C-alpha positions, -999 to 999 in steps of 0.1 A, spaced: -331 376 -292 -348 368 -258 -379 369 -269 -373 343 -296 -358 318 -271 -382 294 -253 -358 268 -234 -372 241 -214 -363 246 -178 -368 218 -153 -388 226 -123 -359 222 -98 -338 249 -116 -366 275 -111 -350 288 -75 -317 295 -96 -335 320 -120 -334 344 -91 -302 366 -82 -281 347 -53 -244 350 -43 -240 310 -41 -260 286 -63 -254 249 -56 -270 219 -71 -262 184 -58 -273 148 -63 -267 117 -82 -258 111 -118 -286 117 -146 -302 144 -129 -293 169 -157 -274 196 -133 -246 203 -154 -268 205 -186 -293 228 -172 -265 253 -158 -248 249 -193 -280 261 -210 -286 289 -182 -249 303 -191 -252 300 -229 -287 317 -229 -274 346 -204 -241 350 -222 -263 354 -256 -286 381 -242 -265 401 -217 -228 407 -218 -212 384 -191 -179 369 -180 -181 337 -172 -151 312 -157 -156 274 -158 -138 258 -130 -127 223 -121 -101 215 -93 -77 200 -117 -77 208 -157 -49 195 -175 -67 198 -207 -97 214 -223 -112 177 -227 -117 177 -190 -137 210 -191 -173 219 -199 -163 235 -230 -176 207 -251 -211 206 -232 -213 243 -238 -206 240 -275 -236 215 -278 -258 238 -262 -251 267 -283 -259 243 -313 -289 228 -298 -303 263 -287 -297 277 -324 -276 304 -309 -242 296 -332 -245 331 -346 -241 346 -312 -211 330 -303 -176 327 -318 -160 296 -307 -122 296 -301 -97 268 -291 -94 278 -254 -124 302 -250 -159 310 -262 -167 347 -272 -200 362 -275 -207 387 -301 -219 412 -276 -189 409 -257 -196 378 -235 -164 357 -226 -164 321 -215 -129 307 -201 -120 275 -185 -94 270 -158 -81 246 -130 -82 262 -98 -51 238 -84 -27 255 -109 -37 290 -94 -20 310 -66 -34 340 -48 -17 360 -73 -24 346 -106 -65 342 -93 -64 381 -93 -71 381 -131 -106 368 -123 -120 392 -102 -138 410 -126 -160 379 -138 -195 379 -134 -198 340 -127 -177 314 -115 -193 277 -122 -174 251 -102 -182 219 -118 -174 186 -102 -171 204 -69 -171 173 -48 -134 171 -50 -127 210 -47 -101 213 -17 -105 238 8 -75 257 -5 -93 263 -39 -126 275 -22 -106 298 -1 -90 315 -31 -123 314 -51 -147 330 -28 -129 364 -22 -116 364 -58 -150 367 -74 -159 403 -60 -178 422 -87 -212 434 -77 -240 411 -82 -213 383 -92 -225 347 -88 -207 313 -75 -225 283 -93 -213 247 -76 -226 214 -92 -212 181 -76 -221 146 -70 -218 139 -29 -187 119 -18 -181 123 18 -198 144 42 -164 162 53 -158 172 19 -150 210 17 -181 220 -6 -203 199 18 -192 216 48 -196 251 30 -231 246 14 -248 219 33 -230 224 66 -246 237 99 -241 274 90 -240 279 52 -233 313 39 -260 339 35 -274 343 1 -273 309 -8 -297 287 -27 -289 249 -25 -309 221 -41 -311 182 -43 -316 170 -78 -315 132 -86 -327 114 -118 -363 113 -109 -363 152 -111 -350 150 -147 -379 149 -172 -356 139 -200 -339 112 -182 -325 88 -211 -336 50 -211 -300 38 -216 -292 55 -180 -324 38 -167 -310 6 -176 -276 12 -161 -295 25 -129 -317 -5 -127 -288 -29 -130 -269 -12 -101 -300 -11 -78 -306 -49 -83 -269 -57 -78 -251 -34 -54 -278 -14 -35 -250 8 -18 -235 19 -53 -270 27 -63 -276 49 -34 -243 67 -40 -241 70 -78 -279 74 -83 -294 91 -52 -264 112 -45 -260 95 -9 -224 97 6 -201 69 0 -208 42 24 -181 15 39 -192 -10 13 -174 12 -15 -140 5 3 -146 -32 1 -127 -53 -25 -155 -76 -30 -189 -67 -30 -207 -94 -47 -205 -119 -18 -228 -138 1 -230 -158 35 -241 -198 33 -229 -230 50 -202 -248 30 -177 -273 38 -138 -271 23 -134 -301 -4 -109 -328 3 -75 -315 -6 -83 -280 -6 -53 -256 -7 -59 -231 20 -44 -195 18 -42 -174 48 -41 -135 48 -32 -114 78 -36 -77 88 -16 -64 117 -41 -39 136 -35 -7 151 -54 13 177 -91 5 170 -84 -13 139 -88 -50 143 -57 -77 137 -73 -102 115 -65 -134 100 -86 -153 75 -80 -187 59 -95 -193 22 -92 -214 -6 -106 -210 -45 -129 -234 -62 -131 -222 -101 -138 -187 -99 -150 -184 -64 -131 -173 -34 -143 -193 -2 -134 -178 32 -143 -206 60 -124 -194 91 -115 -159 104 -99 -145 137 -100 -110 146 -92 -89 178 -95 -50 184 -65 -39 205 -45 -70 200 -9 -68 216 18 -83 192 27 -105 222 -10 -120 218 -13 -123 182 3 -159 179 -24 -174 199 -49 -154 182 -38 -166 147 -34 -201 162 -73 -202 167 -78 -204 131 -74 -243 123 -39 -255 106 -28 -217 107 9 -232 114 6 -255 82 -3 -233 55 16 -202 41 5 -170 54 8 -135 37 12 -106 58 18 -69 55 36 -48 79 59 -18 74 80 -31 104 99 -64 105 94 -70 142 57 -82 141 66 -107 113 97 -119 130 80 -121 164 52 -139 149 71 -164 129 92 -174 160 63 -180 182 42 -200 156 67 -221 134 101 -216 157 118 -213 125 128 -182 105 125 -186 65 162 -172 66 171 -208 80 161 -224 47 182 -198 30 214 -208 50 209 -245 42 206 -236 5 240 -219 8 256 -246 27 248 -271 1 258 -249 -29 291 -241 -9 294 -278 -5 291 -283 -41 317 -255 -50 343 -268 -26 342 -304 -32 332 -309 -66 340 -277 -87 376 -270 -100 375 -239 -81 372 -257 -51 400 -283 -59 423 -251 -66 413 -236 -33 422 -266 -14 456 -270 -30 464 -234 -24 454 -236 13 477 -268 19 506 -257 -2 508 -220 -19 541 -229 -34 527 -262 -52 496 -242 -63 520 -216 -78 541 -243 -94 508 -259 -110 501 -226 -128 472 -217 -104 463 -180 -101 474 -174 -65 462 -135 -65 427 -146 -79 423 -173 -54 431 -151 -24 409 -122 -36 381 -145 -46 381 -164 -13 380 -131 7 352 -116 -14 332 -148 -10 338 -151 26 330 -114 32 298 -117 12 286 -146 32 292 -127 65 271 -100 49 244 -124 41 244 -137 75 243 -104 92 214 -95 69 195 -127 78 201 -120 114 187 -86 111 152 -96 93 150 -127 112 157 -128 151 168 -91 154 140 -77 134 159 -41 133 193 -28 126 208 -19 159 246 -11 168 243 -34 198 241 -63 172 277 -59 169 281 -74 207 261 -105 202 293 -125 194 281 -144 161 317 -143 147 330 -163 178 300 -187 172 308 -192 136 344 -201 142 331 -226 166 307 -240 143 332 -244 116 358 -260 137 332 -286 152 321 -294 117 357 -298 104 349 -273 76 324 -297 61 294 -275 49 269 -303 55 280 -309 89 279 -270 93 243 -274 94 242 -299 121 266 -280 143 248 -245 135 216 -261 148 235 -274 180 248 -242 189 216 -223 180 200 -246 204 227 -238 231 222 -202 226 187 -202 225 182 -225 258 206 -202 276 185 -173 269 153 -193 279 170 -207 311 176 -169 323 140 -159 325 128 -194 338 113 -197 372 148 -209 385 170 -187 364 204 -198 355 233 -176 344 238 -173 305 275 -180 313 264 -218 317 256 -218 278 288 -200 270 307 -226 291 291 -254 274 300 -239 241 335 -235 250 336 -272 262 322 -285 231 349 -267 213 376 -278 234 368 -314 231 363 -311 195 399 -295 190 412 -320 217 396 -351 196 413 -336 164 445 -334 183 446 -371 191 431 -380 157 461 -365 140 489 -373 168 495 -404 185 508 -404 220 534 -428 228 546 -437 262 582 -447 265 597 -462 295 633 -451 301 653 -478 318 678 -466 344 715 -470 334 734 -497 349 761 -485 373 
């Protein structure tokens, strides 16, 4: 049969016709690596009894294998009579066998079944794990056995790169670089694709077609960008995006706007090794950074909370509290539920006489109060505190809430004003402790108590009239 075969072999493949333990071909797409090795395997299995295992790192189905490629080569070489193509393997009439496996599914025990094979062909070896290579190499141990590797380079640190292109490759290894210009049958349709990538994205062209390692630009979201002078149009809606740095990764803020289908970035601020305390001043170097909404990503709440406090002095949770106060004002002053609650609070007997569900009113008020307390604690955690800490129980927010409610005379709109007043007292007291002339925090507490005392005293005098009666001495 071999005397009638006259396959066309590309010049770069000639070194692989000699026996070698390791045979590797790397390079870009369109080089014909897979086709050349597939033709070699088909011809060898047809002429000499050979057992071949075709490998991939992960193979969930035969569609991910080179089985279809081998079938096409059998047909193209006119060797259909020499093989029996089955569902999961290809058998030669002379006893040859070609099977297809995924190495990621094997263990040190299960892979022992491959130790008698003559050839192991690892296709797409750029994704081969170190574990897979360590399993494969000692398993294929038959005298004269060979390991074939074909791959498109990805990163210099990939295990296959270290093995065959590293400073100490294994002995008896033949490794050849092959690209599209080495393929005499390079199709015109790929020529057009290659020219398109070459004109539009040089980095992509170098990686895909020349087999160079992935460059940093491959990790960029945008590749079709350019640098030129421009002015933001009047009325532009700016968007700000922040990235918190760590170690050598810079902290970055960019300001951008969209016109049509184009994204314009007009300002940026970045610093390597930027401390959290210095981040607000860095971000405020971008014009109007405090005016526009900013999107930032962080696995920790503290950087977001710290930055929000320093730049806007207002936590987003403040607006949630305002909305809740307005909703509760409507609920208690306008709705039927609020009316029944007020009646029950003033006179439980009157509420029961009027047919109101006293048990429901009691339970619902307790549930709503507990829910609001939980929401308040959650907002404090994601706002000023930035973390869950048992020490937060000692902050005394419950006491402050009682004072605020009493000062507002249980008016939910007035609660907002009273809460802001007490927040100012608390924040100011904390600031006074670290000023140049420190003032004890007790001063702020005394002020809060004095406010409550005068508020309650005023309520006392409002509800009660003090009358001074002169008592005349009885006559003798």
